[in-house]
Each structure stands twice: as structure tokens, then as C-alpha cells.
C-alpha atoms as a printed R data frame, in Angstrom:
    type eleno elety resid chain resno       x       y       z
1   ATOM     1    CA   MET     A     1  -2.392  -1.334   5.824
2   ATOM     2    CA   LEU     A     2  -5.811  -2.718   4.811
3   ATOM     3    CA   ASN     A     3  -6.764  -3.286   8.438
4   ATOM     4    CA   ASP     A     4  -5.586   0.220   9.385
5   ATOM     5    CA   LEU     A     5  -7.752   1.690   6.629
6   ATOM     6    CA   LEU     A     6 -10.750  -0.340   7.783
7   ATOM     7    CA   LYS     A     7 -10.309   0.711  11.404
8   ATOM     8    CA   GLY     A     8  -9.727   4.339  10.473
9   ATOM     9    CA   HIS     A     9  -6.149   4.458  11.780
10  ATOM    10    CA   GLU     A    10  -5.040   5.588   8.295
11  ATOM    11    CA   LYS     A    11  -6.985   8.644   7.135
12  ATOM    12    CA   SER     A    12  -8.301   8.645   3.581
13  ATOM    13    CA   ARG     A    13 -10.853  11.002   2.089
14  ATOM    14    CA   LEU     A    14 -11.816   8.972  -0.983
15  ATOM    15    CA   ILE     A    15 -11.368   5.182  -1.165
16  ATOM    16    CA   LEU     A    16 -11.852   3.319  -4.435
17  ATOM    17    CA   ILE     A    17 -12.403  -0.455  -4.367
18  ATOM    18    CA   SER     A    18 -11.420  -1.662  -7.840
19  ATOM    19    CA   ASP     A    19 -12.849  -5.155  -8.383
20  ATOM    20    CA   SER     A    20 -13.870  -7.566 -11.143
21  ATOM    21    CA   ILE     A    21 -16.305 -10.425 -11.665
22  ATOM    22    CA   ASP     A    22 -13.677 -12.879 -10.381
23  ATOM    23    CA   ALA     A    23 -12.877 -10.790  -7.300
24  ATOM    24    CA   PRO     A    24 -15.997  -8.847  -6.209
25  ATOM    25    CA   GLY     A    25 -15.592  -5.997  -3.761
26  ATOM    26    CA   LYS     A    26 -19.055  -6.227  -2.238
27  ATOM    27    CA   THR     A    27 -17.781  -8.165   0.786
28  ATOM    28    CA   LEU     A    28 -15.153  -5.532   1.484
29  ATOM    29    CA   LEU     A    29 -17.738  -2.766   1.114
30  ATOM    30    CA   MET     A    30 -20.130  -4.369   3.615
31  ATOM    31    CA   ASN     A    31 -17.325  -4.763   6.134
32  ATOM    32    CA   TRP     A    32 -16.503  -1.094   5.618
33  ATOM    33    CA   ILE     A    33 -20.056  -0.197   6.629
34  ATOM    34    CA   VAL     A    34 -19.659  -2.136   9.872
35  ATOM    35    CA   GLU     A    35 -16.349  -0.428  10.670
36  ATOM    36    CA   LEU     A    36 -17.688   3.033   9.811
37  ATOM    37    CA   TYR     A    37 -20.482   2.498  12.305
38  ATOM    38    CA   GLU     A    38 -17.854   2.779  15.066
39  ATOM    39    CA   ARG     A    39 -16.419   6.069  13.748
40  ATOM    40    CA   VAL     A    40 -19.171   8.216  12.187
41  ATOM    41    CA   ASP     A    41 -22.609   9.389  13.187
42  ATOM    42    CA   SER     A    42 -24.397   8.637   9.906
43  ATOM    43    CA   ILE     A    43 -23.880   6.535   6.784
44  ATOM    44    CA   VAL     A    44 -25.352   7.283   3.347
45  ATOM    45    CA   LEU     A    45 -25.407   4.247   1.028
46  ATOM    46    CA   LEU     A    46 -26.259   4.559  -2.663
47  ATOM    47    CA   CYS     A    47 -27.517   1.195  -3.902
48  ATOM    48    CA   THR     A    48 -27.079   1.093  -7.658
49  ATOM    49    CA   GLU     A    49 -26.121  -2.532  -8.239
50  ATOM    50    CA   CYS     A    50 -28.142  -4.252  -5.487
51  ATOM    51    CA   GLN     A    51 -31.472  -3.370  -3.993
52  ATOM    52    CA   CYS     A    52 -31.573  -1.694  -0.607
53  ATOM    53    CA   GLU     A    53 -33.240  -4.781   0.908
54  ATOM    54    CA   TYR     A    54 -30.130  -6.816   0.153
55  ATOM    55    CA   TYR     A    55 -28.034  -4.763   2.561
56  ATOM    56    CA   LYS     A    56 -30.844  -4.432   5.069
57  ATOM    57    CA   SER     A    57 -31.035  -8.221   5.339
58  ATOM    58    CA   TRP     A    58 -27.329  -8.479   6.117
59  ATOM    59    CA   LEU     A    59 -26.651  -5.513   8.398
60  ATOM    60    CA   PRO     A    60 -27.515  -5.666  12.138
61  ATOM    61    CA   GLU     A    61 -30.420  -3.610  13.456
62  ATOM    62    CA   ASP     A    62 -28.261  -1.170  15.430
63  ATOM    63    CA   ILE     A    63 -26.249  -0.302  12.309
64  ATOM    64    CA   LEU     A    64 -29.385   0.067  10.169
65  ATOM    65    CA   LYS     A    65 -30.544   2.879  12.420
66  ATOM    66    CA   ARG     A    66 -27.655   5.028  11.203
67  ATOM    67    CA   VAL     A    67 -27.796   4.118   7.504
68  ATOM    68    CA   THR     A    68 -29.710   6.194   4.965
69  ATOM    69    CA   PHE     A    69 -30.414   4.180   1.798
70  ATOM    70    CA   ILE     A    70 -30.701   5.824  -1.621
71  ATOM    71    CA   ASP     A    71 -31.871   3.960  -4.706
72  ATOM    72    CA   GLY     A    72 -29.156   4.785  -7.214
73  ATOM    73    CA   ARG     A    73 -31.029   3.210 -10.121
74  ATOM    74    CA   ASP     A    74 -33.953   5.517  -9.475
75  ATOM    75    CA   ILE     A    75 -31.587   8.486  -9.781
76  ATOM    76    CA   ILE     A    76 -30.404   7.327 -13.200
77  ATOM    77    CA   THR     A    77 -33.928   6.525 -14.402
78  ATOM    78    CA   LYS     A    78 -35.253   9.941 -13.444
79  ATOM    79    CA   GLU     A    79 -32.019  11.586 -14.675
80  ATOM    80    CA   GLU     A    80 -31.579  13.362 -11.373
81  ATOM    81    CA   ASP     A    81 -28.360  15.070 -10.398
82  ATOM    82    CA   LEU     A    82 -26.295  12.731  -8.235
83  ATOM    83    CA   LEU     A    83 -24.673  15.548  -6.257
84  ATOM    84    CA   SER     A    84 -28.024  17.145  -5.466
85  ATOM    85    CA   VAL     A    85 -29.478  13.857  -4.224
86  ATOM    86    CA   VAL     A    86 -26.512  13.158  -1.946
87  ATOM    87    CA   SER     A    87 -26.421  16.738  -0.655
88  ATOM    88    CA   CYS     A    88 -30.131  16.537   0.151
89  ATOM    89    CA   ALA     A    89 -29.574  13.314   2.100
90  ATOM    90    CA   LEU     A    90 -26.731  14.920   4.060
91  ATOM    91    CA   THR     A    91 -29.006  17.719   5.234
92  ATOM    92    CA   VAL     A    92 -31.258  15.138   6.921
93  ATOM    93    CA   VAL     A    93 -28.566  13.147   8.771
94  ATOM    94    CA   ARG     A    94 -26.707  14.427  11.806
95  ATOM    95    CA   GLY     A    95 -23.043  14.744  12.679
96  ATOM    96    CA   GLN     A    96 -20.132  13.396  10.677
97  ATOM    97    CA   ALA     A    97 -21.210  11.192   7.777
98  ATOM    98    CA   ALA     A    98 -19.710   8.716   5.323
99  ATOM    99    CA   VAL     A    99 -20.984   8.221   1.769
100 ATOM   100    CA   LEU     A   100 -20.725   4.808   0.078
101 ATOM   101    CA   PHE     A   101 -21.448   3.679  -3.501
102 ATOM   102    CA   ASP     A   102 -21.971  -0.032  -4.068
103 ATOM   103    CA   SER     A   103 -21.084   0.556  -7.744
104 ATOM   104    CA   LEU     A   104 -19.963   3.517  -9.835
105 ATOM   105    CA   SER     A   105 -20.064   1.594 -13.099
106 ATOM   106    CA   LEU     A   106 -23.643   2.397 -14.089
107 ATOM   107    CA   HIS     A   107 -23.126   6.087 -13.356
108 ATOM   108    CA   ILE     A   108 -19.981   6.098 -15.492
109 ATOM   109    CA   ILE     A   109 -21.794   4.353 -18.354
110 ATOM   110    CA   MET     A   110 -24.709   6.793 -18.286
111 ATOM   111    CA   GLN     A   111 -22.480   9.851 -17.802
112 ATOM   112    CA   GLN     A   112 -18.990  10.909 -18.789
113 ATOM   113    CA   PRO     A   113 -16.203   9.753 -16.418
114 ATOM   114    CA   PRO     A   114 -14.963  13.342 -15.819
115 ATOM   115    CA   SER     A   115 -18.474  14.293 -14.690
116 ATOM   116    CA   VAL     A   116 -18.527  11.422 -12.169
117 ATOM   117    CA   CYS     A   117 -15.070  12.413 -10.912
118 ATOM   118    CA   THR     A   118 -16.225  15.999 -10.401
119 ATOM   119    CA   THR     A   119 -19.260  14.815  -8.452
120 ATOM   120    CA   LEU     A   120 -17.177  12.549  -6.213
121 ATOM   121    CA   HIS     A   121 -14.693  15.332  -5.562
122 ATOM   122    CA   LYS     A   122 -17.462  17.713  -4.490
123 ATOM   123    CA   ILE     A   123 -19.057  15.096  -2.228
124 ATOM   124    CA   ALA     A   124 -15.703  14.284  -0.589
125 ATOM   125    CA   SER     A   125 -15.075  18.016  -0.087
126 ATOM   126    CA   GLU     A   126 -18.231  18.478   1.993
127 ATOM   127    CA   LYS     A   127 -17.363  19.462   5.573
128 ATOM   128    CA   GLN     A   128 -19.889  16.964   6.930
129 ATOM   129    CA   VAL     A   129 -18.376  14.062   4.942
130 ATOM   130    CA   CYS     A   130 -15.335  12.422   6.512
131 ATOM   131    CA   GLN     A   131 -14.965   9.575   3.990
132 ATOM   132    CA   VAL     A   132 -16.296   8.379   0.629
133 ATOM   133    CA   VAL     A   133 -16.015   4.699  -0.360
134 ATOM   134    CA   CYS     A   134 -16.829   3.553  -3.901
135 ATOM   135    CA   VAL     A   135 -16.757   0.263  -5.802
136 ATOM   136    CA   LEU     A   136 -15.553   0.325  -9.416
137 ATOM   137    CA   HIS     A   137 -15.713  -2.679 -11.758
138 ATOM   138    CA   HIS     A   138 -12.455  -2.193 -13.659
139 ATOM   139    CA   ASP     A   139 -13.243  -5.053 -16.051
140 ATOM   140    CA   VAL     A   140 -16.276  -3.137 -17.354
141 ATOM   141    CA   HIS     A   141 -14.595   0.136 -18.328
142 ATOM   142    CA   ASP     A   142 -11.713   1.140 -20.533
143 ATOM   143    CA   GLN     A   143  -8.279   1.701 -19.067
144 ATOM   144    CA   GLN     A   144  -8.391   5.473 -19.485
145 ATOM   145    CA   SER     A   145 -11.587   5.819 -17.425
146 ATOM   146    CA   CYS     A   146 -10.200   3.592 -14.673
147 ATOM   147    CA   GLN     A   147  -6.930   5.504 -14.521
148 ATOM   148    CA   LEU     A   148  -8.832   8.775 -14.224
149 ATOM   149    CA   LEU     A   149 -10.710   7.519 -11.174
150 ATOM   150    CA   HIS     A   150  -7.603   5.898  -9.696
151 ATOM   151    CA   HIS     A   151  -5.713   9.170  -9.999
152 ATOM   152    CA   MET     A   152  -8.455  11.088  -8.207
153 ATOM   153    CA   ALA     A   153  -8.798   8.668  -5.251
154 ATOM   154    CA   SER     A   154  -6.557   9.006  -2.209
155 ATOM   155    CA   THR     A   155  -6.671   5.215  -1.713
156 ATOM   156    CA   VAL     A   156  -7.097   2.486  -4.330
157 ATOM   157    CA   LEU     A   157  -7.763  -1.129  -3.332
158 ATOM   158    CA   SER     A   158  -7.318  -3.365  -6.387
159 ATOM   159    CA   LEU     A   159  -8.742  -6.842  -5.802
160 ATOM   160    CA   SER     A   160  -7.821 -10.120  -7.472
161 ATOM   161    CA   SER     A   161  -8.829 -13.677  -6.644
162 ATOM   162    CA   GLU     A   162  -6.742 -16.658  -5.572
163 ATOM   163    CA   GLU     A   163  -7.500 -20.267  -4.810
164 ATOM   164    CA   GLN     A   164  -9.032 -21.531  -1.552
165 ATOM   165    CA   GLY     A   165 -11.242 -18.470  -1.146
166 ATOM   166    CA   VAL     A   166  -8.352 -16.050  -0.703
167 ATOM   167    CA   GLN     A   167  -8.575 -12.538  -2.176
168 ATOM   168    CA   VAL     A   168  -5.499 -10.447  -2.883
169 ATOM   169    CA   CYS     A   169  -5.687  -6.705  -2.308
170 ATOM   170    CA   CYS     A   170  -3.104  -4.396  -3.852
171 ATOM   171    CA   VAL     A   171  -3.153  -1.190  -1.785
172 ATOM   172    CA   ARG     A   172  -2.045   2.205  -3.073
173 ATOM   173    CA   HIS     A   173  -2.528   4.758  -0.301
174 ATOM   174    CA   LEU     A   174  -1.675   8.458  -0.417
175 ATOM   175    CA   ARG     A   175  -1.004   9.738   3.081
176 ATOM   176    CA   PRO     A   176  -1.777  13.355   4.077
177 ATOM   177    CA   THR     A   177   1.974  14.027   4.131
178 ATOM   178    CA   GLY     A   178   2.136  13.287   0.400
179 ATOM   179    CA   LYS     A   179   3.950   9.963   0.781
180 ATOM   180    CA   VAL     A   180   2.563   7.122  -1.340
181 ATOM   181    CA   PHE     A   181   2.402   3.752   0.401
182 ATOM   182    CA   LYS     A   182   2.045   0.545  -1.631
183 ATOM   183    CA   THR     A   183   1.581  -2.974  -0.342
184 ATOM   184    CA   GLU     A   184  -0.014  -6.283  -1.269
185 ATOM   185    CA   GLU     A   185  -2.144  -8.137   1.257
186 ATOM   186    CA   CYS     A   186  -4.574 -11.045   1.255
187 ATOM   187    CA   PHE     A   187  -7.665 -11.941   3.253
188 ATOM   188    CA   SER     A   188 -10.512 -14.431   3.408
189 ATOM   189    CA   ALA     A   189 -14.184 -14.214   4.429
190 ATOM   190    CA   ASP     A   190 -16.404 -16.486   6.495
191 ATOM   191    CA   GLU     A   191 -19.932 -17.612   5.690
192 ATOM   192    CA   ASN     A   192 -21.320 -14.307   7.053
193 ATOM   193    CA   PHE     A   193 -19.110 -12.218   4.722
194 ATOM   194    CA   HIS     A   194 -16.881 -11.022   7.572
195 ATOM   195    CA   ILE     A   195 -13.321 -10.672   6.313
196 ATOM   196    CA   GLN     A   196 -10.570 -12.234   8.387
197 ATOM   197    CA   ASN     A   197  -6.922 -13.314   8.289
198 ATOM   198    CA   ILE     A   198  -5.633 -10.064   6.814
199 ATOM   199    CA   LYS     A   199  -1.901 -10.519   6.277
200 ATOM   200    CA   PRO     A   200   0.886  -9.649   3.818
201 ATOM   201    CA   PHE     A   201   0.594 -11.556   0.573
202 ATOM   202    CA   CYS     A   202   3.462 -13.717  -0.651
203 ATOM   203    CA   GLN     A   203   3.724 -15.587  -3.920
204 ATOM   204    CA   ARG     A   204   2.327 -19.097  -3.758
205 ATOM   205    CA   ALA     A   205   4.501 -21.978  -4.878
206 ATOM   206    CA   LYS     A   206   3.137 -24.244  -7.545
207 ATOM   207    CA   GLY     A   207   1.652 -27.348  -5.981
208 ATOM   208    CA   LYS     A   208   1.802 -25.874  -2.461
209 ATOM   209    CA   SER     A   209  -1.161 -24.894  -0.322
210 ATOM   210    CA   GLN     A   210   0.668 -22.343   1.814
211 ATOM   211    CA   TYR     A   211   1.697 -18.820   0.882
212 ATOM   212    CA   PHE     A   212   5.361 -18.091   1.387
213 ATOM   213    CA   GLN     A   213   8.107 -15.757   0.285
214 ATOM   214    CA   ASP     A   214  10.138 -16.965  -2.694
215 ATOM   215    CA   SER     A   215  13.654 -17.241  -1.258
216 ATOM   216    CA   SER     A   216  15.302 -17.451  -4.698
217 ATOM   217    CA   LYS     A   217  14.528 -13.749  -5.183
218 ATOM   218    CA   ASP     A   218  16.142 -12.844  -1.864
219 ATOM   219    CA   ASP     A   219  19.450 -14.729  -2.427
220 ATOM   220    CA   PRO     A   220  21.432 -12.906  -5.150
221 ATOM   221    CA   ILE     A   221  24.269 -15.518  -5.256
222 ATOM   222    CA   LYS     A   222  22.122 -18.614  -5.498
223 ATOM   223    CA   ASN     A   223  22.121 -18.958  -9.289
224 ATOM   224    CA   LEU     A   224  25.707 -17.843  -9.995
225 ATOM   225    CA   PRO     A   225  27.880 -20.177 -12.171
226 ATOM   226    CA   PHE     A   226  30.675 -20.049  -9.566
227 ATOM   227    CA   ASN     A   227  30.711 -20.616  -5.814
228 ATOM   228    CA   LEU     A   228  31.204 -17.669  -3.439
229 ATOM   229    CA   SER     A   229  30.658 -19.577  -0.217
230 ATOM   230    CA   LEU     A   230  33.302 -21.555   1.707
231 ATOM   231    CA   THR     A   231  33.240 -25.135   2.903
232 ATOM   232    CA   GLU     A   232  34.113 -26.039   6.498
233 ATOM   233    CA   THR     A   233  37.611 -27.161   5.425
234 ATOM   234    CA   GLU     A   234  38.214 -23.884   3.608
235 ATOM   235    CA   LYS     A   235  37.047 -21.904   6.642
236 ATOM   236    CA   VAL     A   236  39.560 -23.747   8.889
237 ATOM   237    CA   ALA     A   237  42.399 -23.142   6.406
238 ATOM   238    CA   ARG     A   238  41.509 -19.445   6.194
239 ATOM   239    CA   SER     A   239  41.606 -19.093   9.981
240 ATOM   240    CA   GLN     A   240  45.189 -20.476  10.064
241 ATOM   241    CA   VAL     A   241  46.616 -17.907   7.656
242 ATOM   242    CA   VAL     A   242  48.908 -15.354   9.391
243 ATOM   243    CA   LEU     A   243  48.208 -11.851   8.145
244 ATOM   244    CA   PRO     A   244  51.098  -9.366   7.633
245 ATOM   245    CA   TYR     A   245  50.048  -7.113  10.521
246 ATOM   246    CA   GLU     A   246  49.774  -9.996  13.010
247 ATOM   247    CA   SER     A   247  52.663 -11.087  15.312
248 ATOM   248    CA   THR     A   248  54.296 -14.416  14.407
249 ATOM   249    CA   GLY     A   249  55.172 -15.171  18.033
250 ATOM   250    CA   SER     A   250  58.907 -15.713  17.256
251 ATOM   251    CA   GLY     A   251  60.037 -13.034  19.697
252 ATOM   252    CA   ASP     A   252  61.547 -10.767  17.040
253 ATOM   253    CA   LYS     A   253  60.203  -7.405  18.083
254 ATOM   254    CA   THR     A   254  62.470  -5.349  15.819
255 ATOM   255    CA   SER     A   255  60.454  -6.295  12.796
256 ATOM   256    CA   SER     A   256  57.297  -4.880  14.342
257 ATOM   257    CA   SER     A   257  58.877  -1.508  15.221
258 ATOM   258    CA   GLY     A   258  58.552   1.257  12.672
259 ATOM   259    CA   ARG     A   259  61.414   3.638  11.751
260 ATOM   260    CA   ILE     A   260  61.868   6.139   8.933
261 ATOM   261    CA   HIS     A   261  65.340   6.562   7.370
262 ATOM   262    CA   TYR     A   262  65.778   9.628   5.172
263 ATOM   263    CA   GLU     A   263  68.774  10.325   2.941
264 ATOM   264    CA   PRO     A   264  68.929  13.971   1.843
265 ATOM   265    CA   ASP     A   265  69.561  14.933  -1.776
266 ATOM   266    CA   ASP     A   266  72.255  17.345  -2.945
267 ATOM   267    CA   ALA     A   267  69.684  20.040  -3.586
268 ATOM   268    CA   ASP     A   268  68.228  19.861  -0.071
269 ATOM   269    CA   ASP     A   269  68.887  22.840   2.189
270 ATOM   270    CA   LEU     A   270  69.268  21.679   5.768
271 ATOM   271    CA   ASP     A   271  70.249  25.068   7.174
272 ATOM   272    CA   GLU     A   272  68.026  25.465  10.233
273 ATOM   273    CA   GLU     A   273  68.817  29.207  10.561
274 ATOM   274    CA   ASP     A   274  67.135  30.060   7.246
275 ATOM   275    CA   PRO     A   275  64.898  27.213   6.105
276 ATOM   276    CA   ASP     A   276  63.607  29.351   3.187
277 ATOM   277    CA   ASP     A   277  67.034  30.131   1.786
278 ATOM   278    CA   ASP     A   278  66.543  27.805  -1.190
279 ATOM   279    CA   LEU     A   279  63.438  29.735  -2.251
280 ATOM   280    CA   ASN     A   280  63.789  32.585  -4.734
281 ATOM   281    CA   ILE     A   281  62.055  35.241  -2.646
């Protein structure tokens, strides 16, 4: 699912990357910029947490030509309206555009969370905008604020860290049909921050270096106090049992034929001329 969202195979209007200090979402955001380059005409990136030069030093030259950088900290310092700034940037770019926030946390701290949600909803509703991707540090805000943003987003990617450089991504994706899809996947990143090895996540055994599915959860009879399985000797003995409906091979065919013997009662009326004579009609 994560790879389908990155490639654009799964449509999502508003994607929220929920990260923490132990599992930062910056790597996932930068890979999203690279993938959006293949699908949209323009990219608007609001840099609130990092300076614009940070992303310019990482992104290739051909992608930089389509990216419009906005200093998000300057917006907060000058107390400018976030929606107005983004709308103004969209009037300059051409074609279908995507809007990305490297961090919503500072905007939420300086403003009320409902105000930020309203702004994001209006930006995502713009006809020119095909997708909005935001990073939210869930370890910075209270649970109520995070739930409000999670409820508004069509896709939530909750990140957590694991050993050996592996990040776990819990995906909650609302499809246009209204069906909610949930899955848990993991991925790693190389020295150039390119994510790789996206695959379903399985619980890791203690003391093991490989991820695998815990088979004890799949076998419901493993921990029972009695044995439901058969040994090889018991299987042979079961196969030799003659069932009642099977032929014994003795040649007695009368026992296998079926006949019905009926003895009438005294009250039975067997007169075929008037079978309803015993009825009081």
C-alpha cells in the first residue's frame, strides 16, 4: 500500500505523515517529492522546519525546476495568512500542483488546530491541487489535536522505528469508495535517503535478526491442554474401521437392501374408494 501511495496508484487528496523524534518522516517526505515529479506539473513546498537550501542541496536539478519554495517560518513571523500565501503561489505555477509541508507542528503551536485543519481542507479543495502531503510530529502535540488532524486526512502514515535502520509504517487509507484500508509495512533507506525494501511488516522474534510471522498466533490448537492431532499409528487404525454404510464384502446383499414394512392400526381407513371417509367433513 505504501508503494502504491508513493507511485500514485492509490489516490489520496490529503496525506498526513505522523512521525516522532525516534522515527522522523523527513526521508519519506523527500521521496514523495521525487515521486510527485513524475505525476504533477508543479510542486509547492513550505519549509517550516528546515531551510529551503536543505532541500535544494538534496534534490536533483531537473526536479528543482518544478519546485516552488516558501519559507514557512517567515509566514509565522510576519503573521501572514497561510492560505493566502499558498493560493498566491498556486497562481504563479502551471498545471496540476502538489502542496507539501515539511512540518505542521509550528503552525499548530502558533494557531489553533481547528484553524490549521480548515486551511488544509481549503488548500486540498483547490481544483489545481491534486494532493497535499504534510508532516506532523505527534510527540509534540496533545492527543486531541493529533486525532483531529488524523480524522481530517484521507491517508495517515504513522511511523515508528525499529532496529537495524528499519522504519515501520502503519497505514490507514480511506479509498474514494469509502472503504478504509489498514496495513503495517516496513522499509529502509540508503545513504542518499532513498527508501527501499518496502514490504509487509511482521513481528520480530526476540534475539532474531529477521522479521517473520509469529506462527503461534496462527495455530489455534497449539497451546491446548489436550491433543487434537493423530499419530501415524492412530491414522492407520482409523483407516481400518468399517463404517456402517460401507459394504463388509461378505456377500450378504440383503442387509444392504432397504424395505419399509408398515402395520396398519385399527383406526386406519384403508378404503381406496373414499380415502377421506375418516374425516368429519
